C-alpha positions as CSV (number, residue, x, y, z in Angstrom):
1,M,92.7,145.7,3.9
2,F,89.1,145.7,5.4
3,K,89.8,148.3,7.6
4,K,90.8,150.1,4.1
5,L,87.5,149.7,3.1
6,V,85.8,151.0,6.1
7,I,86.9,154.1,5.5
8,Y,86.4,154.7,1.9
9,L,83.2,153.3,3.2
10,I,82.7,155.6,5.3
11,I,84.5,158.8,3.3
12,I,82.2,158.0,0.3
13,A,78.9,157.7,1.6
14,I,79.0,161.0,3.9
15,S,80.6,162.9,0.5
16,G,78.3,161.3,-1.5
17,C,80.9,163.5,-3.4
18,S,78.3,166.4,-4.4
19,V,75.3,168.6,-4.0
20,F,72.6,169.3,-6.8
21,N,70.0,172.1,-6.3
22,K,67.9,173.9,-8.9
23,Q,68.5,177.5,-8.7
24,S,66.0,179.6,-6.2
25,N,63.1,181.6,-7.7
26,F,62.6,184.0,-4.7
27,G,63.9,187.6,-5.0
28,I,66.8,188.6,-3.0
29,D,64.9,191.8,-1.7
30,D,62.7,190.4,0.5
31,K,64.2,187.5,2.5
32,D,62.7,187.3,5.8
33,K,61.3,183.8,5.0
34,T,61.6,181.2,2.5
35,N,59.4,178.1,1.8
36,T,60.1,174.5,2.8
37,E,58.7,173.2,0.0
38,F,61.2,174.7,-2.5
39,L,63.9,173.3,-0.4
40,R,62.7,170.0,-0.9
41,S,62.0,170.0,-4.3
42,S,65.1,170.4,-5.4
43,N,66.7,168.0,-3.4
44,I,69.3,165.7,-5.3
45,T,67.7,163.0,-5.2
46,N,64.5,163.6,-7.1
47,N,67.0,163.0,-10.2
48,S,69.1,159.8,-10.9
49,F,72.8,161.8,-11.3
50,Y,76.1,160.3,-12.0
51,I,79.4,161.6,-11.0
52,Q,81.9,160.9,-13.2
53,K,85.0,162.1,-11.4
54,A,85.4,163.4,-8.4
55,E,89.2,163.9,-6.6
56,V,89.3,163.0,-2.9
57,E,91.3,163.9,0.2
58,V,91.6,162.7,3.4
59,D,93.4,163.8,6.7
60,T,94.0,162.1,9.9
61,E,96.2,162.2,12.5
62,V,98.4,159.7,10.4
63,E,98.4,160.3,7.1
64,K,97.0,161.9,4.3
65,N,95.9,160.1,1.6
66,S,93.6,161.2,-2.1
67,F,91.7,159.2,-4.6
68,L,89.4,159.5,-7.5
69,A,85.9,158.4,-7.2
70,S,82.6,157.9,-9.3
71,V,79.7,157.6,-8.0
72,K,76.2,156.7,-9.9
73,F,72.9,156.9,-8.5
74,C,69.5,155.6,-9.6
75,K,66.3,156.2,-8.2
76,P,64.6,155.5,-5.7
77,D,68.0,154.3,-3.8
78,S,70.7,152.5,-5.3
79,F,73.9,153.3,-5.2
80,L,77.4,152.6,-7.3
81,I,80.6,153.7,-5.9
82,S,84.1,153.5,-7.8
83,I,87.2,153.8,-5.9
84,R,90.6,154.3,-7.8
85,T,93.9,155.2,-7.5
86,K,95.6,158.9,-9.2
87,T,96.4,156.3,-12.1
88,G,92.8,155.6,-12.6
89,I,93.2,151.5,-11.3
90,E,90.2,150.6,-9.4
91,G,90.6,149.1,-6.1
92,V,86.6,149.0,-4.5
93,R,83.7,149.3,-5.8
94,I,80.7,149.4,-3.8
95,F,76.9,148.9,-4.3
96,M,74.2,149.9,-2.1
97,T,70.5,150.3,-1.5
98,K,68.6,150.6,2.0
99,D,68.1,147.0,2.3
100,T,72.0,145.7,0.4
101,V,75.6,146.3,1.0
102,L,78.1,144.5,-1.8
103,I,81.8,145.5,-1.7
104,N,84.1,144.2,-4.2
105,D,87.5,143.9,-3.1
106,R,90.2,143.6,-6.3
107,I,92.9,144.0,-4.6
108,N,92.1,140.7,-1.8
109,R,89.6,138.8,-4.8
110,K,87.3,139.3,-2.2
111,L,83.2,140.3,-2.1
112,Y,81.9,141.7,1.0
113,F,78.3,141.5,1.7
114,G,75.7,142.9,4.4
115,S,72.3,144.9,4.8
116,G,71.6,148.2,6.3
117,N,71.4,147.7,9.4
118,D,74.8,145.5,9.1
119,I,75.9,148.3,7.7
120,K,74.9,150.5,11.0
121,K,76.1,148.6,13.6
122,K,79.6,148.2,11.8
123,F,80.4,151.6,10.6
124,G,78.0,154.0,13.0
125,Y,75.7,155.6,10.3
126,S,72.5,154.4,8.4
127,F,71.7,154.2,5.1
128,K,69.1,156.9,5.2
129,L,71.7,159.6,6.0
130,L,72.6,159.3,2.4
131,P,70.5,161.5,0.8
132,V,70.6,164.5,3.6
133,L,74.6,163.9,3.4
134,F,74.1,165.1,-0.8
135,G,72.7,167.9,0.0
136,A,69.2,167.1,0.2
137,F,66.3,168.9,3.1
138,V,64.7,166.8,5.2
139,L,62.1,167.8,7.6
140,N,60.0,166.3,9.7
141,N,57.3,168.8,10.2
142,D,55.5,168.9,7.4
143,K,53.4,171.6,8.3
144,L,56.1,173.9,8.7
145,N,55.9,175.6,5.1
146,E,57.6,178.7,5.6
147,I,61.3,179.1,7.3
148,K,61.4,182.7,9.0
149,N,63.6,184.8,11.5
150,C,66.3,185.8,8.8
151,E,69.7,186.2,11.2
152,E,72.9,187.3,10.3
153,E,72.1,186.1,6.5
154,V,71.2,182.4,7.5
155,Y,68.3,180.7,8.5
156,K,68.5,178.1,10.5
157,V,66.7,174.6,10.6
158,S,66.2,171.2,12.4
159,S,65.2,168.1,11.9
160,K,65.7,164.2,12.9
161,I,66.6,161.0,11.1
162,E,66.0,157.8,13.0
163,D,68.1,158.6,16.1
164,Y,70.6,161.7,14.1
165,S,69.7,165.1,14.7
166,L,70.2,167.4,11.9
167,K,71.2,171.4,11.9
168,Y,70.5,173.0,8.6
169,S,72.3,176.5,7.8
170,I,70.7,178.1,4.4
171,D,71.6,181.3,2.8
172,C,69.0,184.0,3.3
173,R,69.6,185.4,-0.1
174,S,70.0,182.6,-2.3
175,D,68.1,179.8,-0.3
176,R,71.2,177.3,-0.8
177,L,72.9,175.8,2.0
178,T,76.2,176.6,3.4
179,S,76.6,174.1,6.1
180,L,74.8,171.0,7.8
181,E,75.8,169.5,11.3
182,I,74.7,166.2,12.2
183,Y,74.3,164.8,15.9
184,S,74.6,161.5,16.9
185,E,73.9,159.9,20.6
186,L,77.1,157.9,20.1
187,E,79.6,161.0,19.1
188,T,80.3,164.3,21.2
189,K,80.8,166.2,18.4
190,P,78.8,167.1,15.6
191,V,79.9,166.5,11.8
192,L,80.3,169.5,10.1
193,I,79.5,169.2,6.3
194,S,80.6,172.8,4.7
195,F,79.5,173.2,0.7
196,Y,80.8,176.0,-1.5
197,E,81.2,177.1,-5.6
198,T,77.3,176.4,-7.0
199,K,78.1,175.3,-10.7
200,K,75.7,174.6,-13.3
201,Y,74.8,171.0,-15.3
202,E,72.3,171.5,-18.1
203,H,69.6,172.8,-15.7
204,V,70.7,171.1,-12.4
205,Y,72.6,173.4,-10.0
206,Y,75.3,171.1,-7.8
207,Y,78.0,172.3,-5.2
208,S,81.3,171.7,-6.5
209,R,83.4,171.6,-3.5
210,V,82.6,170.0,0.0
211,L,84.2,170.2,3.1
212,L,84.0,168.0,6.6
213,N,85.2,168.5,10.0
214,D,84.8,166.2,12.9
215,L,84.1,163.3,11.5
216,K,85.5,160.3,13.1
217,G,88.9,159.3,12.7
218,F,89.3,162.2,10.5
219,N,90.8,165.9,10.7
220,S,89.1,166.9,7.3
221,L,88.1,165.5,4.2
222,K,87.3,167.0,0.9
223,I,86.0,166.3,-2.0
224,R,85.8,168.5,-5.5
225,I,83.6,167.2,-7.7
226,K,85.2,167.4,-11.9
227,K,82.9,165.8,-14.3
228,I,79.2,165.0,-13.4
229,E,75.9,164.2,-15.7
230,A,72.6,164.8,-14.3
231,P,69.7,163.3,-15.0
232,Y,71.0,160.3,-15.4
233,E,69.5,158.3,-17.9
234,E,71.1,154.8,-17.5
235,F,70.8,152.0,-15.1
236,I,73.2,150.9,-12.1
237,E,74.6,147.2,-13.1
238,F,77.1,145.4,-10.0
239,V,78.8,142.0,-11.4
240,P,80.5,140.7,-8.1
241,G,84.3,139.5,-8.6
242,K,84.2,136.3,-10.3
243,N,85.4,133.3,-7.7
244,Y,85.7,136.3,-5.2
245,E,85.8,134.8,-0.9
246,R,82.7,135.8,0.2
247,V,82.4,137.6,3.6
248,R,79.6,139.1,5.4
249,I,80.0,142.6,7.1
250,R,80.0,141.8,11.1
C-alpha cells in the first residue's frame, strides 16, 4: 500500500489538478513583449482555492487507473488533498506544508508523517515546486520586467527553483501558459506539463485540463477539473486517524 501512497502523492503534488490565472489585460495587436509582473500577479497561490472535484487518469507501463481527487489550498502554504474511488470512498488524505507532511491511509489505518526534506528524498520533488506545478510563474531575475521576442507565437522564459530548471512557454496573444518543462539533474528527460481549456469561476480563470508526460514511472497523467471554488474563504483542518499506526516517511 505504501508504494501506492507514494504514487498518489506524486500524482497530486505534481498535478495540483488545476491552474488559475487572471485574464490578460494586454491587447493582441502589439504582442512583441509582455510584462512579467502581470504574470506573477496572476499566480494561483495569490488566492486560497478549493478544487472540489477532479478526475485523474494514470497510464503506466503496467496498467491504467482512474480516480477522483480534491485539493484545498490556504495561504501561504497549506494543502489538503483527498483521493477517492469513482464511487466516492476516500482512501487517502494528505496534508502538506513546506515543513510537514501527514498522510492518513484509511484502508490500512496508518498515519504517515515526515518533513519537506523527507518528501524530497523519498519522492524526488521539493515542496517548493508545488506552486509552479499549479501554473505559478516564478522568475529569478526581478530586474527582467518584460519578455520580448515572440517566436512562433510563443514566449520562452527560463527560471530555476533549487536544483530544478524551469522552461515556460507562454502564448504571445493571450499571455497564458501553454506548457512547462521541469529539468532535474537526476533525470535524463524533463517533465512536460501542458495546459488546456481556459475557463472562468467568478473572477478567476483556470485551465480545466492538464496533461503530464515523461513523469518518472508514468506514460501520461491526465487531469480534468469538474468543480472549483476560488477564492476559498474557509480553513484547512486535518484530523489524524484515530488509533492509526504512526509510520515515519523515510
